[in-house]
N, C-alpha and C positions, 0 to 999 in steps of 0.2 A: 504494500500500500504506500502511496506517495505521502509526502509531508502534508498535503492539503487534506487528505483523508484523516490524518491524525488531528489536524486543526478542526475539522468538521466534528469529529467525535468529542473533542474538548469543548467546542462551542455549544454543542447540543447538551453536554453535561452541565455546563455553566448555566444554560437557559433553564434546564430542569431545576437546578438549585435555586435560581432566581424565582421561578414560578412556585416554589415551595416556601417562599418567604425570605430567601437569602438576601435579596436586594431588589431595588426598584426595576421594573421591566417596562419599557416603553411600548411594548407590543400589546395588542388587545386580542380577545378571543374572536373578534370579527375579521382579523387579518386572514388573508388567503395567500398561498404561496404557489409559485410555478417554477419551472426550470427551463432554461434556454441554453442553446449552444451559441458560443461566441465565435468570432472570426478565427481565433486561433485554435478552434475545435475543442476548447475546454468548456465546462458547463458552469452555470451560475444559478443559484436559488435566489429568486426575487419576489418582492411584494407584487401581487397581481395588479392591484389598483394603481400603484405608483410607478412600477417598473424599476424601482431602486433595488439593488442587491441587498439581501438580508444581512444585517450586522448583528452579531451576538457577542456581547462583550467587546473585545478588541479585534475580533475575527470577522472579516467580511467573507461571505460564502461564495467565493469565486474560484476559478482555476480548479474545478472539481472534475472527477471522472463522471461518466454518465451514471454509474451505479451509486456513487457518493451523492450526486445531485438528486437522484430518484429517492434514495433512502432518506436523505435529509428532508426533502420536500414532503414526502409522505408522513414522516415523523412529526414535522411541524403542523401539518394540516390535521392529523389525527389528534394531536394535543389540543389544538384549538377547537375541534369538534367536541371533544370531551369537556373543555371549559364552557363552551356554549350550552351543552346539555346540563351541566351543573348549575349554570346561571339561570337557565330556564326553570329548572326544578326548584330552585330557591325562590324564584319570583312567583311560583304557583301557590 
């Protein structure tokens, strides 16, 4: 695995920690993520509505392999779906 895969794993771990109350998170459960291929054939995970690459802590999720981008995107979207369900359940 390349260094970017290591950074992706670390970034997702930091995000999980932040979402469990470790620090402030600028993200919301309403965010949705996509992946795109860049000109250099690397992959980026980005916010669907803004097009901006996702930033978790000090790590921007760019220069990824297709499998790293897919796994990261799916993980972030699943996490937000769970947060939306929890928020919906609390509001009922």
